[in-house]
Jmol script that loads the backbone (N, CA, C; Angstrom):
load data "model"
ATOM      1  N   MET A   1     113.491 -16.845  50.784  1.00  0.00           N
ATOM      2  CA  MET A   1     114.333 -17.994  50.967  1.00  0.00           C
ATOM      3  C   MET A   1     113.808 -18.798  52.155  1.00  0.00           C
ATOM      4  N   THR A   2     113.751 -20.090  51.988  1.00  0.00           N
ATOM      5  CA  THR A   2     113.322 -20.962  53.078  1.00  0.00           C
ATOM      6  C   THR A   2     114.345 -22.066  53.270  1.00  0.00           C
ATOM      7  N   TRP A   3     114.363 -22.648  54.457  1.00  0.00           N
ATOM      8  CA  TRP A   3     115.267 -23.746  54.741  1.00  0.00           C
ATOM      9  C   TRP A   3     114.667 -24.588  55.858  1.00  0.00           C
ATOM     10  N   GLY A   4     115.175 -25.777  56.018  1.00  0.00           N
ATOM     11  CA  GLY A   4     114.667 -26.696  57.034  1.00  0.00           C
ATOM     12  C   GLY A   4     114.146 -27.964  56.391  1.00  0.00           C
ATOM     13  N   THR A   5     113.383 -28.725  57.124  1.00  0.00           N
ATOM     14  CA  THR A   5     112.818 -29.969  56.629  1.00  0.00           C
ATOM     15  C   THR A   5     111.919 -29.679  55.431  1.00  0.00           C
ATOM     16  N   PRO A   6     112.228 -30.241  54.266  1.00  0.00           N
ATOM     17  CA  PRO A   6     111.484 -29.901  53.039  1.00  0.00           C
ATOM     18  C   PRO A   6     109.969 -30.060  53.147  1.00  0.00           C
ATOM     19  N   HIS A   7     109.495 -31.179  53.683  1.00  0.00           N
ATOM     20  CA  HIS A   7     108.052 -31.436  53.737  1.00  0.00           C
ATOM     21  C   HIS A   7     107.333 -30.513  54.721  1.00  0.00           C
ATOM     22  N   ASN A   8     108.074 -29.927  55.635  1.00  0.00           N
ATOM     23  CA  ASN A   8     107.461 -29.081  56.660  1.00  0.00           C
ATOM     24  C   ASN A   8     107.658 -27.591  56.397  1.00  0.00           C
ATOM     25  N   GLY A   9     107.838 -27.229  55.134  1.00  0.00           N
ATOM     26  CA  GLY A   9     107.946 -25.826  54.773  1.00  0.00           C
ATOM     27  C   GLY A   9     109.341 -25.354  54.444  1.00  0.00           C
ATOM     28  N   GLY A  10     110.330 -26.195  54.663  1.00  0.00           N
ATOM     29  CA  GLY A  10     111.703 -25.810  54.359  1.00  0.00           C
ATOM     30  C   GLY A  10     111.995 -25.712  52.877  1.00  0.00           C
ATOM     31  N   ASP A  11     111.145 -26.296  52.064  1.00  0.00           N
ATOM     32  CA  ASP A  11     111.300 -26.231  50.616  1.00  0.00           C
ATOM     33  C   ASP A  11     110.084 -25.510  50.035  1.00  0.00           C
ATOM     34  N   SER A  12     110.282 -24.288  49.605  1.00  0.00           N
ATOM     35  CA  SER A  12     109.193 -23.500  49.026  1.00  0.00           C
ATOM     36  C   SER A  12     109.295 -23.426  47.508  1.00  0.00           C
ATOM     37  N   SER A  13     110.077 -24.303  46.897  1.00  0.00           N
ATOM     38  CA  SER A  13     110.298 -24.224  45.452  1.00  0.00           C
ATOM     39  C   SER A  13     108.999 -24.345  44.648  1.00  0.00           C
ATOM     40  N   ARG A  14     108.018 -25.082  45.155  1.00  0.00           N
ATOM     41  CA  ARG A  14     106.734 -25.250  44.470  1.00  0.00           C
ATOM     42  C   ARG A  14     105.986 -23.933  44.330  1.00  0.00           C
ATOM     43  N   VAL A  15     106.177 -23.022  45.273  1.00  0.00           N
ATOM     44  CA  VAL A  15     105.460 -21.741  45.261  1.00  0.00           C
ATOM     45  C   VAL A  15     106.398 -20.542  45.121  1.00  0.00           C
ATOM     46  N   GLN A  16     107.678 -20.794  44.943  1.00  0.00           N
ATOM     47  CA  GLN A  16     108.649 -19.697  44.921  1.00  0.00           C
ATOM     48  C   GLN A  16     108.292 -18.602  43.917  1.00  0.00           C
ATOM     49  N   HIS A  17     107.784 -18.986  42.760  1.00  0.00           N
ATOM     50  CA  HIS A  17     107.407 -18.002  41.743  1.00  0.00           C
ATOM     51  C   HIS A  17     106.254 -17.102  42.193  1.00  0.00           C
ATOM     52  N   GLN A  18     105.480 -17.544  43.192  1.00  0.00           N
ATOM     53  CA  GLN A  18     104.365 -16.753  43.711  1.00  0.00           C
ATOM     54  C   GLN A  18     104.786 -15.833  44.855  1.00  0.00           C
ATOM     55  N   LEU A  19     105.917 -16.113  45.456  1.00  0.00           N
ATOM     56  CA  LEU A  19     106.342 -15.366  46.639  1.00  0.00           C
ATOM     57  C   LEU A  19     107.038 -14.064  46.239  1.00  0.00           C
ATOM     58  N   ARG A  20     106.244 -13.123  45.776  1.00  0.00           N
ATOM     59  CA  ARG A  20     106.700 -11.788  45.385  1.00  0.00           C
ATOM     60  C   ARG A  20     105.853 -10.766  46.129  1.00  0.00           C
ATOM     61  N   ASN A  21     106.451  -9.683  46.520  1.00  0.00           N
ATOM     62  CA  ASN A  21     105.745  -8.621  47.246  1.00  0.00           C
ATOM     63  C   ASN A  21     105.083  -9.148  48.514  1.00  0.00           C
ATOM     64  N   VAL A  22     105.810  -9.986  49.245  1.00  0.00           N
ATOM     65  CA  VAL A  22     105.311 -10.562  50.499  1.00  0.00           C
ATOM     66  C   VAL A  22     105.224  -9.469  51.558  1.00  0.00           C
ATOM     67  N   GLN A  23     104.090  -9.400  52.232  1.00  0.00           N
ATOM     68  CA  GLN A  23     103.855  -8.410  53.279  1.00  0.00           C
ATOM     69  C   GLN A  23     103.978  -9.005  54.678  1.00  0.00           C
ATOM     70  N   GLN A  24     103.612 -10.272  54.818  1.00  0.00           N
ATOM     71  CA  GLN A  24     103.646 -10.921  56.128  1.00  0.00           C
ATOM     72  C   GLN A  24     103.789 -12.413  55.924  1.00  0.00           C
ATOM     73  N   ILE A  25     104.530 -13.069  56.829  1.00  0.00           N
ATOM     74  CA  ILE A  25     104.629 -14.533  56.825  1.00  0.00           C
ATOM     75  C   ILE A  25     104.251 -15.023  58.213  1.00  0.00           C
ATOM     76  N   CYS A  26     103.462 -16.095  58.242  1.00  0.00           N
ATOM     77  CA  CYS A  26     103.083 -16.731  59.497  1.00  0.00           C
ATOM     78  C   CYS A  26     103.430 -18.209  59.376  1.00  0.00           C
ATOM     79  N   GLY A  27     104.025 -18.766  60.399  1.00  0.00           N
ATOM     80  CA  GLY A  27     104.402 -20.165  60.352  1.00  0.00           C
ATOM     81  C   GLY A  27     103.833 -20.956  61.506  1.00  0.00           C
ATOM     82  N   VAL A  28     103.474 -22.182  61.212  1.00  0.00           N
ATOM     83  CA  VAL A  28     103.085 -23.150  62.233  1.00  0.00           C
ATOM     84  C   VAL A  28     104.204 -24.170  62.307  1.00  0.00           C
ATOM     85  N   GLY A  29     104.026 -25.231  63.038  1.00  0.00           N
ATOM     86  CA  GLY A  29     105.092 -26.213  63.194  1.00  0.00           C
ATOM     87  C   GLY A  29     105.580 -26.833  61.904  1.00  0.00           C
ATOM     88  N   CYS A  30     104.706 -26.968  60.910  1.00  0.00           N
ATOM     89  CA  CYS A  30     105.059 -27.700  59.692  1.00  0.00           C
ATOM     90  C   CYS A  30     104.631 -27.007  58.403  1.00  0.00           C
ATOM     91  N   ALA A  31     104.264 -25.732  58.441  1.00  0.00           N
ATOM     92  CA  ALA A  31     103.799 -25.043  57.238  1.00  0.00           C
ATOM     93  C   ALA A  31     103.921 -23.532  57.418  1.00  0.00           C
ATOM     94  N   PHE A  32     103.839 -22.836  56.289  1.00  0.00           N
ATOM     95  CA  PHE A  32     103.896 -21.376  56.271  1.00  0.00           C
ATOM     96  C   PHE A  32     102.795 -20.828  55.375  1.00  0.00           C
ATOM     97  N   SER A  33     102.391 -19.592  55.651  1.00  0.00           N
ATOM     98  CA  SER A  33     101.485 -18.843  54.791  1.00  0.00           C
ATOM     99  C   SER A  33     102.007 -17.423  54.689  1.00  0.00           C
ATOM    100  N   ALA A  34     101.908 -16.868  53.493  1.00  0.00           N
ATOM    101  CA  ALA A  34     102.370 -15.506  53.258  1.00  0.00           C
ATOM    102  C   ALA A  34     101.242 -14.681  52.668  1.00  0.00           C
ATOM    103  N   ILE A  35     101.084 -13.455  53.163  1.00  0.00           N
ATOM    104  CA  ILE A  35     100.153 -12.504  52.565  1.00  0.00           C
ATOM    105  C   ILE A  35     100.951 -11.690  51.555  1.00  0.00           C
ATOM    106  N   LEU A  36     100.426 -11.598  50.344  1.00  0.00           N
ATOM    107  CA  LEU A  36     101.059 -10.805  49.305  1.00  0.00           C
ATOM    108  C   LEU A  36     100.448  -9.403  49.274  1.00  0.00           C
ATOM    109  N   ALA A  37     101.118  -8.486  48.615  1.00  0.00           N
ATOM    110  CA  ALA A  37     100.667  -7.093  48.553  1.00  0.00           C
ATOM    111  C   ALA A  37      99.267  -6.948  47.967  1.00  0.00           C
ATOM    112  N   ASP A  38      98.868  -7.881  47.107  1.00  0.00           N
ATOM    113  CA  ASP A  38      97.525  -7.802  46.511  1.00  0.00           C
ATOM    114  C   ASP A  38      96.439  -8.411  47.393  1.00  0.00           C
ATOM    115  N   GLY A  39      96.790  -8.828  48.629  1.00  0.00           N
ATOM    116  CA  GLY A  39      95.807  -9.366  49.562  1.00  0.00           C
ATOM    117  C   GLY A  39      95.518 -10.843  49.411  1.00  0.00           C
ATOM    118  N   THR A  40      96.257 -11.536  48.558  1.00  0.00           N
ATOM    119  CA  THR A  40      96.085 -12.980  48.412  1.00  0.00           C
ATOM    120  C   THR A  40      97.084 -13.698  49.312  1.00  0.00           C
ATOM    121  N   VAL A  41      96.935 -15.012  49.421  1.00  0.00           N
ATOM    122  CA  VAL A  41      97.760 -15.815  50.316  1.00  0.00           C
ATOM    123  C   VAL A  41      98.410 -16.951  49.543  1.00  0.00           C
ATOM    124  N   VAL A  42      99.651 -17.236  49.888  1.00  0.00           N
ATOM    125  CA  VAL A  42     100.374 -18.391  49.366  1.00  0.00           C
ATOM    126  C   VAL A  42     100.757 -19.254  50.566  1.00  0.00           C
ATOM    127  N   ALA A  43     100.435 -20.543  50.504  1.00  0.00           N
ATOM    128  CA  ALA A  43     100.755 -21.471  51.588  1.00  0.00           C
ATOM    129  C   ALA A  43     101.644 -22.586  51.060  1.00  0.00           C
ATOM    130  N   TRP A  44     102.530 -23.079  51.920  1.00  0.00           N
ATOM    131  CA  TRP A  44     103.384 -24.209  51.550  1.00  0.00           C
ATOM    132  C   TRP A  44     103.803 -24.957  52.809  1.00  0.00           C
ATOM    133  N   GLY A  45     104.216 -26.187  52.611  1.00  0.00           N
ATOM    134  CA  GLY A  45     104.615 -27.051  53.718  1.00  0.00           C
ATOM    135  C   GLY A  45     103.721 -28.271  53.788  1.00  0.00           C
ATOM    136  N   ASN A  46     103.624 -28.840  54.961  1.00  0.00           N
ATOM    137  CA  ASN A  46     102.830 -30.042  55.175  1.00  0.00           C
ATOM    138  C   ASN A  46     101.342 -29.726  55.004  1.00  0.00           C
ATOM    139  N   PRO A  47     100.670 -30.366  54.044  1.00  0.00           N
ATOM    140  CA  PRO A  47      99.254 -30.074  53.800  1.00  0.00           C
ATOM    141  C   PRO A  47      98.349 -30.339  54.998  1.00  0.00           C
ATOM    142  N   ASP A  48      98.708 -31.285  55.857  1.00  0.00           N
ATOM    143  CA  ASP A  48      97.883 -31.595  57.024  1.00  0.00           C
ATOM    144  C   ASP A  48      97.909 -30.476  58.063  1.00  0.00           C
ATOM    145  N   TYR A  49      98.862 -29.571  57.938  1.00  0.00           N
ATOM    146  CA  TYR A  49      99.024 -28.487  58.908  1.00  0.00           C
ATOM    147  C   TYR A  49      98.865 -27.110  58.269  1.00  0.00           C
ATOM    148  N   GLY A  50      98.159 -27.029  57.152  1.00  0.00           N
ATOM    149  CA  GLY A  50      97.890 -25.746  56.528  1.00  0.00           C
ATOM    150  C   GLY A  50      98.783 -25.395  55.359  1.00  0.00           C
ATOM    151  N   GLY A  51      99.665 -26.292  54.973  1.00  0.00           N
ATOM    152  CA  GLY A  51     100.549 -26.031  53.850  1.00  0.00           C
ATOM    153  C   GLY A  51      99.863 -26.082  52.502  1.00  0.00           C
ATOM    154  N   ASP A  52      98.591 -26.405  52.487  1.00  0.00           N
ATOM    155  CA  ASP A  52      97.787 -26.421  51.269  1.00  0.00           C
ATOM    156  C   ASP A  52      96.488 -25.676  51.565  1.00  0.00           C
ATOM    157  N   SER A  53      96.341 -24.504  50.967  1.00  0.00           N
ATOM    158  CA  SER A  53      95.131 -23.701  51.189  1.00  0.00           C
ATOM    159  C   SER A  53      94.192 -23.763  49.995  1.00  0.00           C
ATOM    160  N   SER A  54      94.370 -24.738  49.121  1.00  0.00           N
ATOM    161  CA  SER A  54      93.595 -24.786  47.877  1.00  0.00           C
ATOM    162  C   SER A  54      92.088 -24.880  48.108  1.00  0.00           C
ATOM    163  N   GLU A  55      91.648 -25.508  49.190  1.00  0.00           N
ATOM    164  CA  GLU A  55      90.205 -25.627  49.441  1.00  0.00           C
ATOM    165  C   GLU A  55      89.547 -24.289  49.746  1.00  0.00           C
ATOM    166  N   VAL A  56      90.320 -23.324  50.220  1.00  0.00           N
ATOM    167  CA  VAL A  56      89.764 -22.007  50.557  1.00  0.00           C
ATOM    168  C   VAL A  56      90.406 -20.881  49.748  1.00  0.00           C
ATOM    169  N   GLN A  57      91.231 -21.239  48.774  1.00  0.00           N
ATOM    170  CA  GLN A  57      91.993 -20.230  48.039  1.00  0.00           C
ATOM    171  C   GLN A  57      91.117 -19.156  47.406  1.00  0.00           C
ATOM    172  N   ASP A  58      89.958 -19.534  46.888  1.00  0.00           N
ATOM    173  CA  ASP A  58      89.078 -18.541  46.267  1.00  0.00           C
ATOM    174  C   ASP A  58      88.521 -17.545  47.282  1.00  0.00           C
ATOM    175  N   GLN A  59      88.518 -17.901  48.564  1.00  0.00           N
ATOM    176  CA  GLN A  59      88.044 -17.000  49.622  1.00  0.00           C
ATOM    177  C   GLN A  59      89.154 -16.093  50.147  1.00  0.00           C
ATOM    178  N   LEU A  60      90.397 -16.447  49.856  1.00  0.00           N
ATOM    179  CA  LEU A  60      91.537 -15.705  50.399  1.00  0.00           C
ATOM    180  C   LEU A  60      91.869 -14.499  49.521  1.00  0.00           C
ATOM    181  N   GLN A  61      90.975 -13.529  49.566  1.00  0.00           N
ATOM    182  CA  GLN A  61      91.112 -12.266  48.845  1.00  0.00           C
ATOM    183  C   GLN A  61      91.003 -11.131  49.858  1.00  0.00           C
ATOM    184  N   ASN A  62      91.734 -10.076  49.657  1.00  0.00           N
ATOM    185  CA  ASN A  62      91.703  -8.924  50.562  1.00  0.00           C
ATOM    186  C   ASN A  62      92.055  -9.304  51.997  1.00  0.00           C
ATOM    187  N   VAL A  63      93.044 -10.196  52.134  1.00  0.00           N
ATOM    188  CA  VAL A  63      93.488 -10.640  53.456  1.00  0.00           C
ATOM    189  C   VAL A  63      94.275  -9.514  54.116  1.00  0.00           C
ATOM    190  N   GLN A  64      93.923  -9.218  55.362  1.00  0.00           N
ATOM    191  CA  GLN A  64      94.580  -8.167  56.128  1.00  0.00           C
ATOM    192  C   GLN A  64      95.606  -8.722  57.111  1.00  0.00           C
ATOM    193  N   GLN A  65      95.317  -9.906  57.657  1.00  0.00           N
ATOM    194  CA  GLN A  65      96.187 -10.484  58.677  1.00  0.00           C
ATOM    195  C   GLN A  65      95.997 -11.985  58.722  1.00  0.00           C
ATOM    196  N   ILE A  66      97.048 -12.706  59.086  1.00  0.00           N
ATOM    197  CA  ILE A  66      96.962 -14.144  59.308  1.00  0.00           C
ATOM    198  C   ILE A  66      97.410 -14.429  60.735  1.00  0.00           C
ATOM    199  N   CYS A  67      96.634 -15.251  61.419  1.00  0.00           N
ATOM    200  CA  CYS A  67      96.984 -15.749  62.745  1.00  0.00           C
ATOM    201  C   CYS A  67      97.103 -17.259  62.627  1.00  0.00           C
ATOM    202  N   CYS A  68      97.816 -17.876  63.548  1.00  0.00           N
ATOM    203  CA  CYS A  68      97.978 -19.321  63.438  1.00  0.00           C
ATOM    204  C   CYS A  68      98.028 -19.985  64.806  1.00  0.00           C
ATOM    205  N   THR A  69      97.707 -21.269  64.792  1.00  0.00           N
ATOM    206  CA  THR A  69      97.854 -22.128  65.959  1.00  0.00           C
ATOM    207  C   THR A  69      99.053 -23.017  65.670  1.00  0.00           C
ATOM    208  N   SER A  70      99.160 -24.129  66.335  1.00  0.00           N
ATOM    209  CA  SER A  70     100.280 -25.027  66.074  1.00  0.00           C
ATOM    210  C   SER A  70     100.145 -25.752  64.744  1.00  0.00           C
ATOM    211  N   SER A  71      98.931 -25.789  64.167  1.00  0.00           N
ATOM    212  CA  SER A  71      98.756 -26.539  62.919  1.00  0.00           C
ATOM    213  C   SER A  71      97.607 -26.049  62.038  1.00  0.00           C
ATOM    214  N   SER A  72      97.213 -24.783  62.188  1.00  0.00           N
ATOM    215  CA  SER A  72      96.183 -24.233  61.312  1.00  0.00           C
ATOM    216  C   SER A  72      96.333 -22.715  61.229  1.00  0.00           C
ATOM    217  N   PHE A  73      95.660 -22.138  60.236  1.00  0.00           N
ATOM    218  CA  PHE A  73      95.734 -20.710  59.984  1.00  0.00           C
ATOM    219  C   PHE A  73      94.339 -20.104  59.972  1.00  0.00           C
ATOM    220  N   ALA A  74      94.262 -18.827  60.328  1.00  0.00           N
ATOM    221  CA  ALA A  74      93.031 -18.044  60.221  1.00  0.00           C
ATOM    222  C   ALA A  74      93.395 -16.719  59.570  1.00  0.00           C
ATOM    223  N   ALA A  75      92.702 -16.389  58.495  1.00  0.00           N
ATOM    224  CA  ALA A  75      92.935 -15.135  57.798  1.00  0.00           C
ATOM    225  C   ALA A  75      91.772 -14.198  58.063  1.00  0.00           C
ATOM    226  N   ILE A  76      92.095 -12.965  58.433  1.00  0.00           N
ATOM    227  CA  ILE A  76      91.085 -11.932  58.622  1.00  0.00           C
ATOM    228  C   ILE A  76      91.031 -11.130  57.330  1.00  0.00           C
ATOM    229  N   LEU A  77      89.835 -11.061  56.751  1.00  0.00           N
ATOM    230  CA  LEU A  77      89.649 -10.347  55.491  1.00  0.00           C
ATOM    231  C   LEU A  77      89.253  -8.891  55.743  1.00  0.00           C
ATOM    232  N   ALA A  78      89.355  -8.071  54.715  1.00  0.00           N
ATOM    233  CA  ALA A  78      89.049  -6.645  54.833  1.00  0.00           C
ATOM    234  C   ALA A  78      87.629  -6.386  55.300  1.00  0.00           C
ATOM    235  N   ASP A  79      86.698  -7.284  54.971  1.00  0.00           N
ATOM    236  CA  ASP A  79      85.307  -7.084  55.392  1.00  0.00           C
ATOM    237  C   ASP A  79      85.030  -7.604  56.799  1.00  0.00           C
ATOM    238  N   GLY A  80      86.071  -8.075  57.497  1.00  0.00           N
ATOM    239  CA  GLY A  80      85.918  -8.558  58.864  1.00  0.00           C
ATOM    240  C   GLY A  80      85.616 -10.031  58.980  1.00  0.00           C
ATOM    241  N   SER A  81      85.434 -10.716  57.874  1.00  0.00           N
ATOM    242  CA  SER A  81      85.167 -12.152  57.935  1.00  0.00           C
ATOM    243  C   SER A  81      86.482 -12.919  58.129  1.00  0.00           C
ATOM    244  N   VAL A  82      86.351 -14.182  58.470  1.00  0.00           N
ATOM    245  CA  VAL A  82      87.500 -15.032  58.780  1.00  0.00           C
ATOM    246  C   VAL A  82      87.448 -16.282  57.924  1.00  0.00           C
ATOM    247  N   VAL A  83      88.605 -16.667  57.381  1.00  0.00           N
ATOM    248  CA  VAL A  83      88.753 -17.907  56.609  1.00  0.00           C
ATOM    249  C   VAL A  83      89.808 -18.748  57.302  1.00  0.00           C
ATOM    250  N   THR A  84      89.517 -20.041  57.510  1.00  0.00           N
ATOM    251  CA  THR A  84      90.462 -20.929  58.195  1.00  0.00           C
ATOM    252  C   THR A  84      90.825 -22.110  57.316  1.00  0.00           C
ATOM    253  N   TRP A  85      92.017 -22.664  57.558  1.00  0.00           N
ATOM    254  CA  TRP A  85      92.461 -23.886  56.889  1.00  0.00           C
ATOM    255  C   TRP A  85      93.565 -24.508  57.720  1.00  0.00           C
ATOM    256  N   GLY A  86      93.801 -25.780  57.478  1.00  0.00           N
ATOM    257  CA  GLY A  86      94.799 -26.535  58.234  1.00  0.00           C
ATOM    258  C   GLY A  86      94.153 -27.702  58.941  1.00  0.00           C
ATOM    259  N   SER A  87      94.723 -28.099  60.054  1.00  0.00           N
ATOM    260  CA  SER A  87      94.214 -29.236  60.814  1.00  0.00           C
ATOM    261  C   SER A  87      92.840 -28.916  61.401  1.00  0.00           C
ATOM    262  N   PRO A  88      91.804 -29.676  61.024  1.00  0.00           N
ATOM    263  CA  PRO A  88      90.459 -29.412  61.548  1.00  0.00           C
ATOM    264  C   PRO A  88      90.389 -29.454  63.070  1.00  0.00           C
ATOM    265  N   ASN A  89      91.180 -30.314  63.698  1.00  0.00           N
ATOM    266  CA  ASN A  89      91.158 -30.440  65.152  1.00  0.00           C
ATOM    267  C   ASN A  89      91.865 -29.294  65.864  1.00  0.00           C
ATOM    268  N   GLU A  90      92.579 -28.478  65.123  1.00  0.00           N
ATOM    269  CA  GLU A  90      93.324 -27.360  65.704  1.00  0.00           C
ATOM    270  C   GLU A  90      92.813 -26.016  65.212  1.00  0.00           C
ATOM    271  N   GLY A  91      91.575 -25.963  64.756  1.00  0.00           N
ATOM    272  CA  GLY A  91      90.980 -24.702  64.333  1.00  0.00           C
ATOM    273  C   GLY A  91      90.935 -24.478  62.837  1.00  0.00           C
ATOM    274  N   GLY A  92      91.382 -25.443  62.058  1.00  0.00           N
ATOM    275  CA  GLY A  92      91.419 -25.289  60.615  1.00  0.00           C
ATOM    276  C   GLY A  92      90.077 -25.407  59.921  1.00  0.00           C
ATOM    277  N   ASP A  93      89.051 -25.801  60.650  1.00  0.00           N
ATOM    278  CA  ASP A  93      87.707 -25.898  60.080  1.00  0.00           C
ATOM    279  C   ASP A  93      86.763 -25.093  60.961  1.00  0.00           C
ATOM    280  N   SER A  94      86.415 -23.914  60.501  1.00  0.00           N
ATOM    281  CA  SER A  94      85.529 -23.042  61.287  1.00  0.00           C
ATOM    282  C   SER A  94      84.097 -23.067  60.779  1.00  0.00           C
ATOM    283  N   SER A  95      83.746 -24.047  59.968  1.00  0.00           N
ATOM    284  CA  SER A  95      82.424 -24.068  59.344  1.00  0.00           C
ATOM    285  C   SER A  95      81.284 -24.097  60.366  1.00  0.00           C
ATOM    286  N   ARG A  96      81.479 -24.735  61.493  1.00  0.00           N
ATOM    287  CA  ARG A  96      80.403 -24.814  62.496  1.00  0.00           C
ATOM    288  C   ARG A  96      80.159 -23.492  63.211  1.00  0.00           C
ATOM    289  N   VAL A  97      81.155 -22.616  63.224  1.00  0.00           N
ATOM    290  CA  VAL A  97      81.019 -21.340  63.944  1.00  0.00           C
ATOM    291  C   VAL A  97      81.134 -20.135  63.017  1.00  0.00           C
ATOM    292  N   GLN A  98      81.121 -20.365  61.718  1.00  0.00           N
ATOM    293  CA  GLN A  98      81.340 -19.283  60.767  1.00  0.00           C
ATOM    294  C   GLN A  98      80.393 -18.120  60.953  1.00  0.00           C
ATOM    295  N   ASN A  99      79.114 -18.400  61.243  1.00  0.00           N
ATOM    296  CA  ASN A  99      78.148 -17.307  61.435  1.00  0.00           C
ATOM    297  C   ASN A  99      78.430 -16.510  62.700  1.00  0.00           C
ATOM    298  N   GLN A 100      79.195 -17.046  63.644  1.00  0.00           N
ATOM    299  CA  GLN A 100      79.525 -16.341  64.871  1.00  0.00           C
ATOM    300  C   GLN A 100      80.780 -15.485  64.731  1.00  0.00           C
ATOM    301  N   ILE A 101      81.601 -15.765  63.732  1.00  0.00           N
ATOM    302  CA  ILE A 101      82.848 -14.999  63.586  1.00  0.00           C
ATOM    303  C   ILE A 101      82.821 -14.044  62.395  1.00  0.00           C
ATOM    304  N   MET A 102      81.699 -13.914  61.771  1.00  0.00           N
ATOM    305  CA  MET A 102      81.563 -12.966  60.664  1.00  0.00           C
ATOM    306  C   MET A 102      81.585 -11.548  61.227  1.00  0.00           C
ATOM    307  N   TYR A 103      82.348 -10.710  60.591  1.00  0.00           N
ATOM    308  CA  TYR A 103      82.360  -9.277  60.902  1.00  0.00           C
ATOM    309  C   TYR A 103      82.686  -8.996  62.352  1.00  0.00           C
ATOM    310  N   ILE A 104      83.763  -9.617  62.823  1.00  0.00           N
ATOM    311  CA  ILE A 104      84.173  -9.385  64.204  1.00  0.00           C
ATOM    312  C   ILE A 104      84.890  -8.056  64.355  1.00  0.00           C
TER     313      ILE A 104
END
end "model"
wireframe off; spacefill off
backbone 0.3
color backbone group
């Protein structure tokens, strides 16, 4: 169940059917991400702040943990790699440092 400002994650009706067997939820100011029991991630809320993970969804497999800033998310995968999404200025784009954060 979610509540609050609809555009900022208070309305999860678009993904409600996916929110089953939730293991962890992480929220930023305007979005949420949930790790499911199968290691995948569901995100909702303001797309500019990580509420849309579609660009990295195929990489979000075997997720062990999600960390967040004020407007982006970082998922740690079982192999030690990291996948980020959200506001590029707040850590949502790790492409320039990806080779440095592999297998941490």
